[in-house]
C-alpha positions as CSV (number, residue, x, y, z in Angstrom):
1,M,121.5,108.9,123.6
2,D,118.8,109.9,121.2
3,R,119.1,109.3,117.5
4,R,118.3,113.0,117.1
5,D,121.7,113.9,118.5
6,F,123.1,112.8,115.2
7,I,120.6,114.2,112.7
8,K,117.3,116.1,112.7
9,S,114.3,114.6,111.0
10,T,113.4,116.2,107.7
11,G,110.1,117.9,106.9
12,V,109.1,116.8,103.4
13,A,106.8,119.7,102.9
14,A,108.8,122.5,104.6
15,A,109.7,124.2,101.3
16,A,106.1,123.9,100.1
17,I,104.8,125.6,103.2
18,A,107.4,128.4,103.0
19,A,106.5,128.9,99.3
20,G,102.8,129.0,100.1
21,T,103.3,131.6,102.9
22,T,105.5,133.8,100.7
23,S,102.9,133.7,98.0
24,A,100.1,134.6,100.4
25,V,102.0,137.6,101.6
26,A,102.8,138.8,98.1
27,Q,99.2,138.7,97.0
28,A,97.7,140.3,100.2
29,P,95.5,143.2,99.3
30,A,96.6,146.7,100.4
31,S,93.1,147.6,101.4
32,P,92.6,147.8,105.2
33,A,89.2,146.0,104.7
34,A,88.8,142.9,106.8
35,P,89.5,139.8,104.8
36,A,86.9,137.2,104.3
37,I,87.1,134.3,106.7
38,H,86.8,130.8,105.4
39,A,86.4,127.9,107.7
40,A,89.1,125.2,107.3
41,P,87.7,121.9,106.4
42,A,87.6,119.4,109.2
43,A,90.5,116.9,109.1
44,R,89.7,113.4,108.3
45,E,91.1,111.2,111.1
46,L,92.8,108.0,110.1
47,R,93.5,105.2,112.5
48,V,97.0,103.7,112.2
49,A,97.8,100.4,113.8
50,S,101.5,100.3,114.5
51,A,103.7,97.2,115.1
52,W,106.5,99.2,116.8
53,P,107.3,99.9,120.4
54,Q,106.5,103.5,121.1
55,T,110.1,104.7,121.8
56,G,110.3,107.7,119.5
57,R,113.3,106.0,117.8
58,G,113.9,103.7,114.9
59,F,110.7,102.5,113.2
60,D,108.5,104.4,115.6
61,D,110.1,107.7,114.6
62,S,109.9,106.8,110.9
63,A,106.2,105.9,111.2
64,H,105.3,109.2,112.9
65,R,107.4,111.2,110.5
66,L,105.5,109.6,107.6
67,A,102.2,110.4,109.3
68,Q,103.2,114.0,109.7
69,A,104.3,114.2,106.0
70,I,100.8,113.0,104.9
71,A,99.1,115.5,107.1
72,T,101.3,118.3,105.9
73,L,101.2,117.5,102.2
74,S,97.4,117.2,102.4
75,G,97.1,120.7,103.9
76,G,95.8,119.2,107.1
77,R,93.0,117.3,105.5
78,Y,94.2,114.1,107.2
79,R,95.2,113.6,110.8
80,L,96.8,110.2,111.6
81,T,96.4,108.8,115.1
82,F,98.5,105.8,116.2
83,S,97.4,102.7,118.1
84,P,100.2,100.3,119.1
85,S,99.0,96.8,118.4
86,P,100.7,93.5,118.5
87,D,98.2,92.3,115.9
88,G,97.8,95.4,113.9
89,L,97.5,93.6,110.6
90,S,94.3,91.9,111.8
91,A,93.0,95.3,112.8
92,L,93.6,96.5,109.2
93,T,92.0,93.6,107.5
94,S,89.0,93.6,109.8
95,G,88.4,97.3,109.2
96,K,89.3,98.4,112.8
97,A,92.2,100.4,111.4
98,D,92.6,102.5,108.3
99,L,96.3,101.9,107.9
100,Y,99.0,99.6,109.2
101,H,102.7,100.4,109.6
102,G,104.8,97.3,110.3
103,S,107.4,94.9,109.0
104,G,107.0,93.3,105.6
105,H,107.4,90.0,107.3
106,D,104.1,90.4,109.1
107,F,102.2,89.8,105.9
108,L,103.5,86.2,105.4
109,A,100.7,85.2,107.8
110,L,98.4,86.0,104.8
111,D,100.5,84.5,102.0
112,R,104.1,83.4,102.1
113,A,104.6,85.0,98.7
114,F,104.8,88.4,100.5
115,A,108.3,87.3,101.4
116,F,109.5,88.7,98.1
117,F,108.3,92.2,99.2
118,A,109.6,91.9,102.7
119,G,113.2,91.2,102.0
120,L,114.6,87.7,101.2
121,P,117.3,86.0,103.3
122,G,120.6,84.7,102.1
123,N,122.1,85.5,98.7
124,A,118.8,86.3,97.1
125,A,118.6,89.5,99.1
126,V,119.0,92.9,97.5
127,R,119.7,96.3,99.0
128,P,116.6,98.5,99.6
129,T,117.4,100.8,96.7
130,Y,117.3,97.8,94.3
131,L,114.1,96.5,95.8
132,H,112.6,99.9,95.4
133,A,113.7,99.9,91.8
134,W,112.1,96.5,91.1
135,L,108.8,97.8,92.6
136,M,108.8,101.1,90.7
137,A,110.3,100.2,87.4
138,G,110.5,96.4,87.2
139,G,106.9,95.4,87.6
140,G,107.1,94.5,91.3
141,Q,104.5,97.0,92.5
142,S,101.7,95.7,90.3
143,L,102.5,92.1,91.5
144,W,102.4,93.3,95.1
145,D,99.1,95.1,94.5
146,D,97.6,91.9,93.0
147,L,98.8,89.8,95.9
148,S,97.4,92.4,98.4
149,A,94.0,93.1,96.8
150,P,92.2,90.0,98.0
151,H,93.3,90.8,101.6
152,G,91.8,94.3,101.4
153,F,94.8,96.7,101.3
154,K,97.1,98.7,99.1
155,P,100.8,98.4,100.1
156,F,103.7,100.9,100.0
157,F,107.4,100.4,100.6
158,A,107.8,103.1,103.3
159,G,111.0,102.3,105.2
160,H,113.7,99.7,105.9
161,S,115.6,98.1,108.7
162,G,119.0,98.8,107.2
163,A,120.8,97.3,104.3
164,R,123.3,95.6,106.5
165,A,121.4,93.3,108.8
166,K,122.9,91.8,111.9
167,L,122.5,89.0,114.4
168,W,122.5,90.4,118.0
169,S,123.7,87.8,120.4
170,R,124.3,87.3,124.1
171,A,127.3,85.0,123.4
172,P,130.0,84.8,120.7
173,V,129.4,82.7,117.6
174,A,132.6,81.2,116.2
175,N,131.1,78.6,113.9
176,L,127.9,76.9,112.9
177,A,128.1,74.5,115.8
178,D,127.7,77.4,118.2
179,L,124.2,78.0,116.9
180,Q,123.0,74.5,117.5
181,G,120.1,74.5,119.9
182,R,120.3,78.3,120.4
183,R,117.0,80.2,120.8
184,I,117.0,82.9,118.1
185,A,114.2,85.4,117.6
186,A,113.5,85.7,113.9
187,T,110.7,86.8,111.5
188,G,109.6,85.9,108.0
189,L,111.8,83.4,106.1
190,G,114.4,84.0,108.8
191,V,112.4,81.5,110.8
192,D,112.9,78.8,108.2
193,V,116.6,79.6,108.0
194,V,117.1,79.5,111.8
195,R,115.4,76.1,112.0
196,D,117.4,74.8,109.1
197,L,120.6,75.7,110.9
198,G,119.6,73.6,113.9
199,A,118.6,76.4,116.1
200,E,115.2,77.0,117.7
201,A,113.2,79.9,116.1
202,V,111.2,82.1,118.4
203,T,108.7,84.6,117.2
204,L,108.2,87.7,119.3
205,P,106.7,91.2,118.7
206,P,109.2,94.0,118.4
207,A,108.4,95.4,121.8
208,D,109.4,92.1,123.5
209,L,112.8,91.6,121.8
210,A,115.0,93.5,124.2
211,G,113.3,92.0,127.3
212,A,113.6,88.5,125.9
213,L,117.3,89.0,125.2
214,A,117.9,90.5,128.7
215,D,116.3,87.7,130.7
216,G,117.6,84.9,128.5
217,R,114.3,83.8,126.9
218,V,116.3,84.1,123.6
219,D,120.0,83.8,123.0
220,A,120.1,86.0,119.9
221,V,117.9,88.3,117.8
222,E,117.9,88.5,114.0
223,W,116.8,92.1,113.6
224,G,117.8,94.4,110.8
225,G,120.6,97.0,111.1
226,T,122.1,99.3,113.6
227,I,119.3,102.0,113.7
228,A,116.5,99.3,113.9
229,A,118.4,97.6,116.8
230,F,118.8,101.0,118.6
231,G,115.1,101.6,118.3
232,C,114.4,98.3,120.1
233,D,117.3,98.7,122.7
234,L,119.0,95.5,121.6
235,H,122.4,97.0,122.0
236,R,121.8,97.2,125.8
237,H,121.6,93.4,126.1
238,A,123.5,91.9,123.2
239,R,127.2,91.6,123.9
240,H,128.0,90.4,120.4
241,C,126.8,91.6,117.0
242,L,127.6,89.5,113.9
243,R,127.3,90.8,110.3
244,P,125.9,90.1,107.9
245,G,122.9,88.6,109.6
246,L,121.0,85.5,108.4
247,S,118.8,87.8,106.4
248,R,121.7,89.8,105.2
249,S,119.9,92.8,103.6
250,G,117.3,93.4,106.3
251,F,113.6,93.9,105.8
252,T,111.0,96.4,104.6
253,A,108.7,98.6,106.6
254,V,105.3,98.7,104.9
255,L,102.5,101.2,105.0
256,A,99.3,99.3,104.1
257,V,96.2,101.4,103.3
258,R,92.8,99.7,103.6
259,S,91.3,99.2,100.2
260,A,88.0,100.9,101.2
261,L,89.9,104.0,102.2
262,W,92.2,104.0,99.2
263,S,89.3,103.8,96.7
264,S,87.4,106.6,98.6
265,I,90.2,109.3,98.2
266,S,91.0,111.4,95.2
267,A,93.9,110.7,92.8
268,V,95.7,113.7,94.2
269,D,95.5,112.3,97.7
270,Q,96.6,108.9,96.5
271,A,99.6,110.6,95.0
272,I,100.3,112.3,98.4
273,F,100.3,108.9,100.2
274,A,102.6,107.4,97.6
275,A,105.0,110.4,97.6
276,A,105.1,110.5,101.4
277,A,106.0,106.8,101.6
278,S,108.7,107.1,98.9
279,Q,110.2,110.2,100.6
280,E,110.3,108.4,104.0
281,L,112.1,105.4,102.4
282,N,114.7,107.8,100.9
283,T,115.1,109.5,104.3
284,V,115.5,106.1,106.1
285,V,118.1,105.0,103.6
286,A,120.0,108.3,103.9
287,E,119.9,108.1,107.7
288,S,121.3,104.6,107.6
289,L,124.4,105.9,105.7
290,V,124.9,108.9,108.0
291,I,124.0,107.6,111.4
292,S,124.9,103.8,111.5
293,A,128.6,104.2,111.8
294,R,128.3,106.7,114.7
295,L,125.8,104.4,116.5
296,R,128.2,101.5,116.1
297,T,131.0,103.5,117.8
298,S,128.7,104.5,120.7
299,M,127.5,100.9,121.1
300,T,131.1,99.7,121.3
301,E,132.4,102.4,123.6
302,R,129.3,102.9,125.8
303,D,127.6,99.5,125.8
304,G,130.5,97.1,125.2
305,V,129.0,95.5,122.1
306,A,131.7,93.5,120.1
307,F,131.1,93.7,116.4
308,A,132.4,90.8,114.3
309,G,132.0,89.1,110.9
310,M,129.6,86.1,110.6
311,P,131.6,82.9,110.5
312,P,131.9,81.7,106.8
313,D,130.3,78.3,107.5
314,V,127.2,80.0,109.0
315,T,126.9,82.3,106.0
316,A,127.2,79.4,103.6
317,A,124.7,77.3,105.5
318,A,122.2,80.2,105.8
319,G,122.5,80.8,102.1
320,K,121.6,77.2,101.2
321,A,118.7,77.2,103.8
322,A,117.4,80.4,102.2
323,E,117.4,78.9,98.7
324,R,115.3,76.0,99.9
325,A,112.8,78.2,101.6
326,I,112.5,80.5,98.6
327,A,112.1,77.5,96.2
328,A,109.3,76.2,98.4
329,I,107.4,79.4,98.2
330,A,107.9,79.8,94.4
331,S,106.3,76.4,93.8
332,A,103.3,77.0,96.1
333,S,101.1,78.9,93.7
334,P,100.9,80.5,90.2
335,A,101.0,83.9,91.8
336,A,104.1,83.1,93.8
337,A,105.8,81.7,90.7
338,R,105.1,84.9,88.7
339,I,106.5,87.0,91.5
340,H,109.6,84.8,91.8
341,A,110.2,84.9,88.1
342,S,109.9,88.7,88.0
343,Y,112.2,89.2,91.0
344,T,114.8,86.7,89.8
345,A,114.9,88.3,86.3
346,F,115.3,91.8,87.8
347,R,117.9,90.7,90.2
348,S,120.0,88.8,87.6
349,G,120.4,92.0,85.7
350,L,122.0,93.9,88.6
351,P,125.8,94.4,88.2
352,A,126.4,94.2,91.9
353,V,124.7,90.8,92.1
354,R,126.8,89.4,89.3
355,R,130.0,90.6,91.0
356,R,129.1,89.8,94.6
357,R,131.0,87.1,96.3
358,T,129.3,85.2,99.1
359,N,131.8,86.1,101.8
360,T,132.4,89.7,100.9
361,P,132.8,91.6,104.2
362,I,129.9,94.0,105.1
363,A,130.5,96.9,107.4
């Protein structure tokens, strides 16, 4: 079953292309004289290091759709080519790649303060639309830029794993004791939470998650929402899916542009990159609303996945573990303290946060 059975990918520049064609036809001269031929400028090829398995689904689909949007909006002046890489962030920072498309959690290897831009675990999490609002209108983007600049890139929020993250497990989980000693694949601060719960945290690249779940190298995978899991084929090997996950609101997909490239392009082209990333985020969020329920039905009926709520004692313990991990980061540096203060102040003003109860069911 292909995700495209449910919805067709959108073309962010389709209307612009149609308008441009119509305009050209309207202005075409009536004279039969041969028109002047102008050579099209050669496309600038940009190398994209990608963290995702090349399945054509999930994050891989999103990354290629984003690349096509940049190429189209630029009138073909940019052509993005992909190179799957388990260490794509190093390729970016070393100059071997021009852009990187991967999980926001990957950047914690550079500075753990990147966790605030990746998606926090526990009750500190906010849905992707709120995180985007903090970046765009709450001062978050400038803080993210400042944190990224010493590492040589400009970051964009360009996608999301799904606002309703889940734990994909081989065996049922009835209470906190069932997680003791379990091997759980996790990323970002999810690693801290898993260890705090008495389980063994395993770090794997996305391409290895399904195989590790299938052969028993891990007992469960903490990995975003339904579409993200579908993109990695987790539903084929997890018999149980618990929601919300330990990182309840999922994680970001980031487009990172090498600083040397960013400073070399015009303000118009910078706006094109920013607009394409924002549009892709909007598309991913919309797809999550439209497609996730249908995928859950298929996963239940075709693959035998049993969906259930996370046991309350696990949710409570994960929330406390997340608070400890976040507090440790906030006290690590002045930059982290500033980011924490900004994020906390923004989050405290959200009505949904003030009303939310810890054990509110999440679909």
